[in-house]
OpenMM code with the backbone's topology and positions (N, CA, C; nanometers):
from openmm import Vec3, app, unit

residues = "MET ALA GLU ARG GLY VAL ASN MET ASP HIS SER THR SER ASN ARG ARG VAL LEU ARG TYR ALA SER ASP LEU ASP ARG ARG PHE ARG PRO HIS LEU LYS PRO THR ASN ASP SER TRP SER THR ASP GLU THR ASP ILE LYS ILE LYS GLY VAL TRP LYS SER LEU TYR ARG ALA VAL ASP SER ALA GLY ASN THR LEU GLU LEU MET LEU SER ALA LYS ARG ASP GLY LYS THR ALA ALA SER PHE LEU ARG".split()
positions = [
    Vec3(-2.1394, 1.9834, 2.9588),
    Vec3(-2.0742, 1.9332, 3.0765),
    Vec3(-1.9825, 1.8219, 3.0827),
    Vec3(-2.0243, 1.7491, 2.9405),
    Vec3(-1.9357, 1.6397, 2.9449),
    Vec3(-1.8055, 1.6867, 2.9039),
    Vec3(-1.7806, 1.7967, 2.8308),
    Vec3(-1.6537, 1.8389, 2.7826),
    Vec3(-1.5591, 1.8705, 2.9042),
    Vec3(-1.6208, 1.9084, 3.0388),
    Vec3(-1.5758, 1.9423, 3.1532),
    Vec3(-1.5515, 1.8050, 3.2388),
    Vec3(-1.6039, 1.6864, 3.1868),
    Vec3(-1.5920, 1.5673, 3.2651),
    Vec3(-1.7007, 1.5532, 3.3582),
    Vec3(-1.8164, 1.6264, 3.3512),
    Vec3(-1.9225, 1.6011, 3.4587),
    Vec3(-2.0272, 1.5398, 3.4130),
    Vec3(-2.0727, 1.4301, 3.4543),
    Vec3(-2.1870, 1.3362, 3.4202),
    Vec3(-2.3142, 1.3921, 3.4897),
    Vec3(-2.3917, 1.4479, 3.3739),
    Vec3(-2.5175, 1.5042, 3.4309),
    Vec3(-2.6330, 1.4736, 3.3257),
    Vec3(-2.7588, 1.4194, 3.3705),
    Vec3(-2.8586, 1.3974, 3.3053),
    Vec3(-2.9072, 1.5286, 3.2274),
    Vec3(-2.9980, 1.5041, 3.1203),
    Vec3(-3.0210, 1.6031, 3.0468),
    Vec3(-3.1557, 1.6775, 3.1244),
    Vec3(-3.2308, 1.6113, 3.2115),
    Vec3(-3.3445, 1.6830, 3.2899),
    Vec3(-3.2683, 1.7580, 3.3860),
    Vec3(-3.1587, 1.7308, 3.4371),
    Vec3(-3.1132, 1.8304, 3.5284),
    Vec3(-3.0404, 1.9598, 3.4640),
    Vec3(-3.0054, 1.9471, 3.3324),
    Vec3(-2.9774, 2.0721, 3.2607),
    Vec3(-3.0911, 2.1556, 3.2235),
    Vec3(-3.2027, 2.0900, 3.2040),
    Vec3(-3.3148, 2.1620, 3.1666),
    Vec3(-3.3850, 2.2245, 3.2813),
    Vec3(-3.3483, 2.1689, 3.4057),
    Vec3(-3.4022, 2.2313, 3.5160),
    Vec3(-3.3428, 2.3548, 3.5261),
    Vec3(-3.2084, 2.3415, 3.5375),
    Vec3(-3.1218, 2.4707, 3.5412),
    Vec3(-3.1498, 2.5890, 3.4438),
    Vec3(-3.1707, 2.5411, 3.3239),
    Vec3(-3.2186, 2.6428, 3.2188),
    Vec3(-3.3298, 2.7047, 3.2635),
    Vec3(-3.4493, 2.6263, 3.2995),
    Vec3(-3.5604, 2.6952, 3.3447),
    Vec3(-3.5474, 2.7704, 3.4727),
    Vec3(-3.4687, 2.7330, 3.5629),
    Vec3(-3.4495, 2.8286, 3.6806),
    Vec3(-3.3669, 2.9567, 3.6646),
    Vec3(-3.2574, 2.9652, 3.5824),
    Vec3(-3.1638, 3.0692, 3.5586),
    Vec3(-3.2083, 3.1466, 3.4269),
    Vec3(-3.2858, 3.1015, 3.3466),
    Vec3(-3.2928, 3.1735, 3.2124),
    Vec3(-3.3560, 3.3316, 3.2258),
    Vec3(-3.4647, 3.3304, 3.3171),
    Vec3(-3.5484, 3.4584, 3.3388),
    Vec3(-3.4317, 3.5380, 3.3925),
    Vec3(-3.3361, 3.5108, 3.4874),
    Vec3(-3.2670, 3.6030, 3.5796),
    Vec3(-3.1466, 3.6501, 3.4733),
    Vec3(-3.1001, 3.5543, 3.3709),
    Vec3(-2.9952, 3.5759, 3.2773),
    Vec3(-3.0650, 3.6946, 3.1754),
    Vec3(-3.1762, 3.6442, 3.1409),
    Vec3(-3.2490, 3.7546, 3.0194),
    Vec3(-3.2545, 3.8966, 3.1026),
    Vec3(-3.2946, 3.8935, 3.2172),
    Vec3(-3.3233, 4.0178, 3.2873),
    Vec3(-3.1825, 4.0914, 3.2899),
    Vec3(-3.0836, 4.0194, 3.3245),
    Vec3(-2.9289, 4.1023, 3.3299),
    Vec3(-2.8807, 4.1319, 3.2108),
    Vec3(-2.9024, 4.0450, 3.1032),
    Vec3(-2.8323, 4.0662, 2.9697),
    Vec3(-2.9027, 4.1667, 2.8812),
    Vec3(-3.0512, 4.1753, 2.8954),
    Vec3(-3.1342, 4.2425, 2.8057),
    Vec3(-3.0957, 4.3891, 2.7836),
    Vec3(-3.0496, 4.4589, 2.9066),
    Vec3(-3.0028, 4.6083, 2.8701),
    Vec3(-2.8728, 4.6215, 2.8006),
    Vec3(-2.7995, 4.5120, 2.7828),
    Vec3(-2.6709, 4.5282, 2.7168),
    Vec3(-2.6914, 4.4868, 2.5660),
    Vec3(-2.7932, 4.4204, 2.5196),
    Vec3(-2.7889, 4.3668, 2.3921),
    Vec3(-2.8125, 4.5040, 2.2646),
    Vec3(-2.7814, 4.4796, 2.1709),
    Vec3(-2.8044, 4.5873, 2.0683),
    Vec3(-2.9441, 4.6046, 2.0374),
    Vec3(-2.9884, 4.7176, 2.0425),
    Vec3(-3.1093, 4.7242, 2.0021),
    Vec3(-3.1451, 4.7263, 1.8536),
    Vec3(-3.2655, 4.6686, 1.8101),
    Vec3(-3.2928, 4.6386, 1.6584),
    Vec3(-3.3804, 4.7866, 1.6091),
    Vec3(-3.3546, 4.7988, 1.5145),
    Vec3(-3.4384, 4.9248, 1.4534),
    Vec3(-3.5961, 4.8730, 1.4245),
    Vec3(-3.6758, 4.9885, 1.3909),
    Vec3(-3.8097, 4.9649, 1.3768),
    Vec3(-3.8424, 4.9018, 1.2340),
    Vec3(-3.7407, 4.9205, 1.1387),
    Vec3(-3.7596, 4.8934, 0.9898),
    Vec3(-3.7100, 4.7360, 0.9726),
    Vec3(-3.8137, 4.6667, 0.9311),
    Vec3(-3.7962, 4.5233, 0.9166),
    Vec3(-3.8729, 4.4927, 0.7951),
    Vec3(-3.8321, 4.3656, 0.7593),
    Vec3(-3.9151, 4.3017, 0.6211),
    Vec3(-3.9122, 4.1571, 0.6421),
    Vec3(-3.9982, 4.0775, 0.5841),
    Vec3(-4.0084, 3.9454, 0.5937),
    Vec3(-3.9344, 3.8759, 0.4379),
    Vec3(-3.8891, 3.7714, 0.4687),
    Vec3(-3.8091, 3.7157, 0.3524),
    Vec3(-3.8641, 3.5733, 0.3441),
    Vec3(-3.9037, 3.5071, 0.2436),
    Vec3(-3.9518, 3.3843, 0.2255),
    Vec3(-3.8666, 3.2944, 0.1051),
    Vec3(-3.8328, 3.1691, 0.1546),
    Vec3(-3.7399, 3.1011, 0.0571),
    Vec3(-3.7767, 2.9393, 0.0861),
    Vec3(-3.7471, 2.8653, -0.0267),
    Vec3(-3.7813, 2.7303, 0.0005),
    Vec3(-3.6415, 2.6537, 0.0107),
    Vec3(-3.6141, 2.5722, 0.1046),
    Vec3(-3.4957, 2.5100, 0.1211),
    Vec3(-3.5315, 2.3455, 0.1206),
    Vec3(-3.4461, 2.2739, 0.0961),
    Vec3(-3.4470, 2.1185, 0.0853),
    Vec3(-3.3940, 2.0608, 0.2165),
    Vec3(-3.4473, 2.0007, 0.3171),
    Vec3(-3.3988, 1.9317, 0.4219),
    Vec3(-3.4237, 1.7983, 0.4181),
    Vec3(-3.3125, 1.7178, 0.4036),
    Vec3(-3.3157, 1.5548, 0.4096),
    Vec3(-3.3955, 1.5313, 0.2738),
    Vec3(-3.4099, 1.5896, 0.1762),
    Vec3(-3.4901, 1.5471, 0.0612),
    Vec3(-3.6292, 1.6062, 0.0646),
    Vec3(-3.6753, 1.6783, 0.1483),
    Vec3(-3.8167, 1.7332, 0.1376),
    Vec3(-3.8041, 1.8851, 0.1540),
    Vec3(-3.8867, 1.9411, 0.0727),
    Vec3(-3.8839, 2.0823, 0.0570),
    Vec3(-3.9509, 2.1304, 0.1758),
    Vec3(-3.8964, 2.2534, 0.2318),
    Vec3(-3.9690, 2.3312, 0.3423),
    Vec3(-3.9741, 2.4794, 0.3100),
    Vec3(-4.0645, 2.5561, 0.3560),
    Vec3(-4.0656, 2.6885, 0.3410),
    Vec3(-3.9922, 2.7529, 0.4527),
    Vec3(-3.9110, 2.8453, 0.4577),
    Vec3(-3.8431, 2.9205, 0.5428),
    Vec3(-3.8808, 3.0629, 0.5324),
    Vec3(-3.9441, 3.1247, 0.6587),
    Vec3(-3.9855, 3.2482, 0.6564),
    Vec3(-3.8976, 3.3291, 0.7635),
    Vec3(-3.8307, 3.4489, 0.7324),
    Vec3(-3.7336, 3.5280, 0.8168),
    Vec3(-3.8049, 3.6783, 0.8299),
    Vec3(-3.7771, 3.7089, 0.9314),
    Vec3(-3.8061, 3.8625, 0.9730),
    Vec3(-3.6447, 3.9080, 0.9744),
    Vec3(-3.6241, 4.0173, 0.8974),
    Vec3(-3.4912, 4.0757, 0.8862),
    Vec3(-3.5142, 4.2126, 0.9106),
    Vec3(-3.4101, 4.2969, 0.9870),
    Vec3(-3.4257, 4.4266, 0.9967),
    Vec3(-3.3241, 4.4965, 0.8741),
    Vec3(-3.3323, 4.6372, 0.8746),
    Vec3(-3.2605, 4.7096, 0.7706),
    Vec3(-3.1361, 4.6725, 0.7734),
    Vec3(-3.0664, 4.6436, 0.8845),
    Vec3(-2.9274, 4.6192, 0.8921),
    Vec3(-2.8873, 4.4646, 0.8502),
    Vec3(-2.9683, 4.3961, 0.7972),
    Vec3(-2.9631, 4.2509, 0.7675),
    Vec3(-2.9381, 4.1454, 0.8770),
    Vec3(-2.9829, 4.1866, 1.0209),
    Vec3(-2.9966, 4.0917, 1.0965),
    Vec3(-3.0990, 4.0278, 1.1079),
    Vec3(-3.1106, 3.8994, 1.1458),
    Vec3(-3.2416, 3.8216, 1.1429),
    Vec3(-3.3152, 3.8408, 1.2856),
    Vec3(-3.4329, 3.8709, 1.2720),
    Vec3(-3.4928, 3.8752, 1.4157),
    Vec3(-3.5643, 3.7357, 1.4520),
    Vec3(-3.6338, 3.6897, 1.3587),
    Vec3(-3.7217, 3.5760, 1.3887),
    Vec3(-3.7216, 3.4850, 1.2702),
    Vec3(-3.7198, 3.3424, 1.2950),
    Vec3(-3.7274, 3.2364, 1.1819),
    Vec3(-3.8317, 3.1617, 1.2119),
    Vec3(-3.9175, 3.1075, 1.0922),
    Vec3(-4.0069, 3.0071, 1.1312),
    Vec3(-3.9869, 2.9086, 0.9761),
    Vec3(-3.9849, 2.7934, 1.0106),
    Vec3(-3.9742, 2.6637, 0.9354),
    Vec3(-4.0876, 2.5976, 0.8993),
    Vec3(-4.1779, 2.5908, 0.7842),
    Vec3(-4.3052, 2.5285, 0.7693),
    Vec3(-4.2768, 2.4266, 0.6544),
    Vec3(-4.3624, 2.3207, 0.6976),
    Vec3(-4.3779, 2.1999, 0.5954),
    Vec3(-4.4612, 2.2693, 0.4899),
    Vec3(-4.5510, 2.3263, 0.4965),
    Vec3(-4.6297, 2.3926, 0.3858),
    Vec3(-4.6083, 2.5339, 0.3758),
    Vec3(-4.6455, 2.5973, 0.2465),
    Vec3(-4.6137, 2.7353, 0.2221),
    Vec3(-4.7570, 2.7982, 0.2627),
    Vec3(-4.7622, 2.8509, 0.3656),
    Vec3(-4.8823, 2.9314, 0.4237),
    Vec3(-4.8518, 3.0667, 0.4779),
    Vec3(-4.8747, 3.1518, 0.3872),
    Vec3(-4.8407, 3.2992, 0.4256),
    Vec3(-4.9088, 3.3612, 0.5324),
    Vec3(-5.0376, 3.3164, 0.5612),
    Vec3(-5.1230, 3.3761, 0.6431),
    Vec3(-5.0524, 3.3265, 0.8041),
    Vec3(-5.0334, 3.2020, 0.8207),
    Vec3(-4.9678, 3.1629, 0.9309),
    Vec3(-4.8393, 3.2169, 0.9654),
    Vec3(-4.7637, 3.2445, 0.8625),
    Vec3(-4.6351, 3.2976, 0.8700),
    Vec3(-4.6525, 3.4587, 0.9146),
    Vec3(-4.7416, 3.5098, 0.8535),
    Vec3(-4.7898, 3.6396, 0.8999),
    Vec3(-4.8183, 3.6476, 1.0395),
    Vec3(-4.9086, 3.5883, 1.0575),
    Vec3(-4.9450, 3.5687, 1.2238),
    Vec3(-4.8268, 3.5515, 1.3302),
    Vec3(-4.7402, 3.4586, 1.2968),
    Vec3(-4.6268, 3.4171, 1.3856),
    Vec3(-4.5327, 3.5186, 1.3911),
    Vec3(-4.4936, 3.5943, 1.2494),
    Vec3(-4.4111, 3.7070, 1.2897),
    Vec3(-4.4742, 3.8440, 1.3233),
    Vec3(-4.6135, 3.8457, 1.3397),
    Vec3(-4.6564, 3.9623, 1.4183),
    Vec3(-4.6368, 3.9663, 1.5516),
] * unit.nanometer
topology = app.Topology()
chain = topology.addChain("A")
for resn in residues:
    res = topology.addResidue(resn, chain)
    for name in ("N", "CA", "C"):
        topology.addAtom(name, app.Element.getBySymbol(name[0]), res)
């Protein structure tokens, strides 16, 4: 909104998101490209601000990222339950 010259508090923006998000999701969901049923998980370690973190991704067979999880510790059990 600042780009358009409108002064607005962040809480007002959040209220609008909460109010209209479900309606937008309902309208746009039929037009999204469906993902296929074949997917796999990918785990890698990345360094963020000098600290190593574990990044878990669920990737479909076309290479599209379905879900992400960033964890401070390497915990495969938690990642599997999150991605399930």
